[in-house]
N, C-alpha and C positions, 0 to 999 in steps of 0.2 A: 498414514496415508496420504494425508494432505500435507504435509512437510515433505513427503518425496516428490509429490506432483508438482510442485509450486516450486520447490527449491532443491531438485537434484542439481537443476542444468549450473545452478549456482556452484555447488560444490564440484561437481565436475572439472567445470573451465578453471576451478581454483587449483585443482588437485593437478590438473593437467599441467603446472608448470609451478607447484611447490608439493614440499612434503605436509601434510596437514596433520596436526594434532588438535584434536576435539574436545571441547567442552558441551555437556549436551545433557538436557535434564531425563534423557531414557535411554535405557541401553539400545548402541546404535545395530541398526539392522541394512538396510538398506544404503547406509551410509559408508560400510566395511569396506567394500571396495575401492575407494577412495581416501582412505585415512591411514595413518601410520599407528597412532594411540590417541588414546580417548580417556578423562574424566567425568564418571557421573557423578552431577549435582543436579540434586530433586528441583531447586528452586536456584535459577541462578540469578535472580533477584537480589539475591541474599549475596550482599558485596563481601562479609567474612567467608560464606562457603566457595565463592567463586575465586575469591582472593588466592585462598588456600588454594585450591585445584589450578590455579594459573603459576603460583609458585612450585608446584608437584612439577608441573611441565617442564619448567624452566630451568628444575632442576636436571634432569632427564635428558633436555634437549638446548641447542641456543636460539631460541627463539629471535627470528626475525620482526615478527610483529602482530599484533591481534586486531579481529573486526566482527561482528554481526552483522550481520541481514534481520533481526526481529526487533521490531521495535521495541518493543518490553524490556531490550537488554541493553539500549544503548548506553544510557548512564556506566550505568556497572560495569560495562566491556572498557569504557572511556577511562573510569579512572584505573582499570584493571591496567591497563594500557600504560598509565601514570604511574602507578606502583612499580611496575616491570621495568621502567624505563624505555617503552616503546612508544613510536609516533601513535600520535592522535589528537581531535581535535578536542579541547580540555573539556572534561567533565561538563564544568559549568554553560557552557555553550550548548552541549547536547541535552542541558535540562530544558533551557531557555527553546530549542527546538519541540522538546515534548510538554510543553507547557503551553497549550496557543496565548492563555492569557499574558502571558510573559510575551513571546513572541510579537501579538498584536502592538503590545508597548514599543517594543524596539522598532516595530514597523514605522509607528507614528513618528521615534523620535529622531528616525533617520529617513523621513520623505519617502516612505515606500507605501504605494497604494494599497490598502487593506478594505477593511469593515467597521462599521463601528461596533462595539463588542465590550459587555458588560459581565464581571464576575458575577454570581448570585448564589445563596445559601440555600434558601425557603422560597416555598410557591409565590408568598405573597411578595418577596421582592420579583422576582422573574415578572409576574404580572403587573409592577410598575414600571421594571422598564422596558416590557414589550412598548406599552403606552408611549413611552416616552420615547423610543427608538421609533415605534410607528409599525404596522402590520403590513405585510408577513414579515414574521420574524424567524429565526433559526436557533432552537435550544442544542446545545451539544457537548460533553462531557470535556472538561478542558484538557486534560490527558488521554488522550485515546488515538485508535487509527479504524482502517479499514470499515467508515461511516457507521461504527456501532454508538448508537444511544442520540444519532443524528437527527434530528426531526425540523420539518416547517409546522410552523404555527401561524393560520390565517386570521385568528381572534380569541378575543380573552377566554372565550367559555371552552379554548382548546388547552389551555397553559397547564391547568391544573394536571392532566393527564398526559401532556409533554413534559412536563418538568418531571414526573414520576419515573416515563422512559429515559430520561437522557439521566437522571441521578442515579438509576440504578446500574447503567455502564459507567459512568463516573466512578463510582464507589470503587471498580476494579483498575482504577487509575493508579499509576507508582509513583506518579509528577505532580498530582492535586487530583484532589475528588471534589471538586468545583464543578457547576454547571456552567456555560455561557450562556448568554443571551446576545444574539447578533442581527445584525442586520440583515433582511434576503439580499443575495447578488442575485439578479434575473440575467442571466447571460449564459452561453456554452461554458461549460468546463473543460478542461486540459490541464494536464501534469507537464511540467517540464524536467527532463533527466539531465542532470549537472555532472561535473566532476570535477575538484576543487584539489589541486595540487599545493602547497606552501602558500596558499591566499590565493591564487591565482582559477580563477573559474571558465571553465571550457562548457557552453551549453551543446551537447551530445545530438538530443532530438527533444519535439513537442511529441505528447500523445494526447490524440483527440478521444475524448468520452462520451457512451452513452449511459445517463444513469436512468434508474425507475421513476415514475412520475412521483409527483408530492401524496404524503407526507414525508414518506424517506428518501434514502439516496444513495440505493443499492445501486451498486456499478455492474453496468449489463453488458459493456464492450468497450474494447479501447483499440485504437489503433494506431499504426507508427508509418511516417510516411518519411522517405530519407530526403526527398525535394520536397514538402512542406513550407510554403512560402510562411507560415503562422511561425517558423522558428523566429524572424526577424523581429514582429511585433513582440512576442513574447520574453526573447531572450534579455534584454536588458529590465526588466522588473524581476526576472530571476537572478538575476546577477546581485541588483540590489537588494534583495531580501537577504541571499544569504551571505553577502555583506554586513547587514545591519544585525543579521543574528552572530555573528563573528565565527564563523564554521571557515578552518584554515584548510582541511584534507578531508576527503573522503567524497562519496555517491551520493549526491542530493536527488531528495522528489520531489519536485514544487508543484503544490497545485495551487491553480488560479481559476477565475471565472473572468470570461469577457464581458465588462458590460458596457454595451456601446460599441464595442470593438477596441474598448482598453481594458489592458490588465489590473485587478484589482488581487490580493494574496490573500489565500485560504490558510496556507501553511507551508511548513518546510519540514519534511522530515528526512533526518539524517544517514541514510540508510537507501541501499537498493530496491525501488519502487515492486509491490506484491502484483500479484493477478498476470504474472510472468510477462510482465512491462520490460523488463530487462532482456530477455528473450527478445519480445519482439524489436527490439532494438537492435542486437545482433543481424537478426533474420533482415532488418532492413537496411541497415548500414555496415553492418559487420564490426560494429564495434563491439567489444567484450566489456561489459560493466563490472559482474563479479571477479573478473582476471585487473581491472583497471582498480577496484576497493583494496583487491589483495595487494598489489603492487605500490599502491599509496600507503598501506599500512605497514610496510617495510621501508618506504620510503625509498623507493622508483620513479623514477617518471614514469608513468603508463603511456601506451601508446591508445592513441585516441584518434590513429587515423579512417576515415571511413573507406572501405573495402567495397560496399553492394550500394547501389541507387534503386531501392526497390521497398517494398511497403510491407506490410505484416498486420494481422488482426484477430485479435480475441473474441471470441463470446462465452458468454456466461452462461450456464443456463438454470436456469431457476424454474419453480412448479409455480402456476397462478395461486394458488392455495396452497395453505399450510395441508401435510397428511401423509399416508403409508407410499410410500413408493411401490406397488405393484405390475409396474414393467418398465423394462429399459432395454433398449436393441438401438443399432445405429446398422440402417439397411441399405447405404450406398456402399457407391464402389469407391475405391481408395484413390481417390484422384492424386495428379503431384501434387498439385496446391491446398491439400490439406495435409498440414505439416506436422500436426498431432490431434489425437483424439483422447480424453481421459475422466473416467467417472469416478469420481470420489465416493459414491453410493452404488448401496445394493439394491436388488428386491425384497422389500420388509422394511427399508430403514423410514425412521420418521422426519420428518421435513418442517421445520420451523421457520416461517417468515417471519416480521418483525409484526408485530410487537412483541408477540410471545417470543420470537427468536431473534437472531443475525445471521449473515452470508454463512457462517461457520456451520451451523444449522440446517440452513437453508437449500444450499450450493447443491446442485447436484454431480457439475464437472465442467468441463470447458471444451472450447476446439477452439483450434488456431490455423488459419490460411493466409495464403502468400496470393501476392499478383504486383503486376507492374507498378500500379498506384493506389492508394487506400480504397478508391473507391470498388476496385477489381478486387483487392483482399474481402474487403468487404462484403462485396454480391456475391463471390463465392461460398461464405461462412453461410450466407442466408441459403443457399444454393442444400449445404451440409445440411442446416437445418431441417430442411424440408425431408432430409434422410431419416431423422433422429424420432423416434418413438419412445414418449414415456408417458405412464400413467398416474395418477396420483388418487387414492380414495382420501378426500375427506374427513378428517374427525370426526366430524358433528354428522357428516351425511353419511358416510360407510360407501360413498360411490365412485368409481374410478374416471377420469376426465383426461383426456387428451391436454396435452398443452403444447404450442409457439412459443417459448420467453420473450423472444420478441416480435410478436406479429404486432 
């Protein structure tokens, strides 16, 4: 259900222009109308199994390109593309994107403003590095996404528990299982959506973010405005980061914070952003990032001509406490500006916030709104949220509570 909610728009866009054959970890369901064929590989990070599936499809079809929008599969898919003789950014570069420690080193070498960062393997090392960098610091997995395992630490008494939290998530990493201790960047967080073709990068949009209060960094909302003046501020740093890593082809999601108004790099993900950001970009600008990714994978020049000048926002719905969802309904009228509302949880489901859970176990759903500018889109989102009711019975208390996740 989550894959359909957040990636259906990608597959639908690509299928409108190409015949799609799919390698997937599960038997296709919602994907069926958009694909011509598929091969099921239970673990697509298994390179041998993925390569065998790719060769089987290459025997049946004249493949023009291959790409993924899933973080965990970026390196295996790049290797598969190279094995099949198809266009790709080389696997070693995708590995650098997926390993934050390697990326930090490349940023430093190429003069891209980033943050102090040290890889550690034990609590004791984490404590020593945190003292050297100075509090507050951030602990995070060296290789992960979606803010999983990321936590702010304000003093030495918090390091042990924070290290354990980050290390649990790091243990799931495909490219690295180490933990990073980093300087905390104090400033608003944004992402820059970029398209690179044959080494030339076009900055398409900037996404402004709302994140949860410390110590965690759960993303609560995003907005994209086609006329956002911030794009001129962040574009040079985004291009420099992509160049430092050596990305030559594909769509990139570049995360940064603005410290005293100046960009400082957090990471570069070599894929279309999650949380429906690519859909927001299309609503705001008319630029189709999934189609661009498919075109580049087939070595075709993507069409990045803006056809709209508006804004869109997504509000991600979370409970205030972990517990069991006991009620969920939307009572408002379907206004023209309410582009989409989607629930990934049902009454009776358990919701787990960090540190026990993560975004996948806690998020209830999302709603997307549009407007002439980002402020309008966000205002409409707040209006829609007021028509949303959900109750959560805390696990320890057993009594339902109403929640406005962005109040």
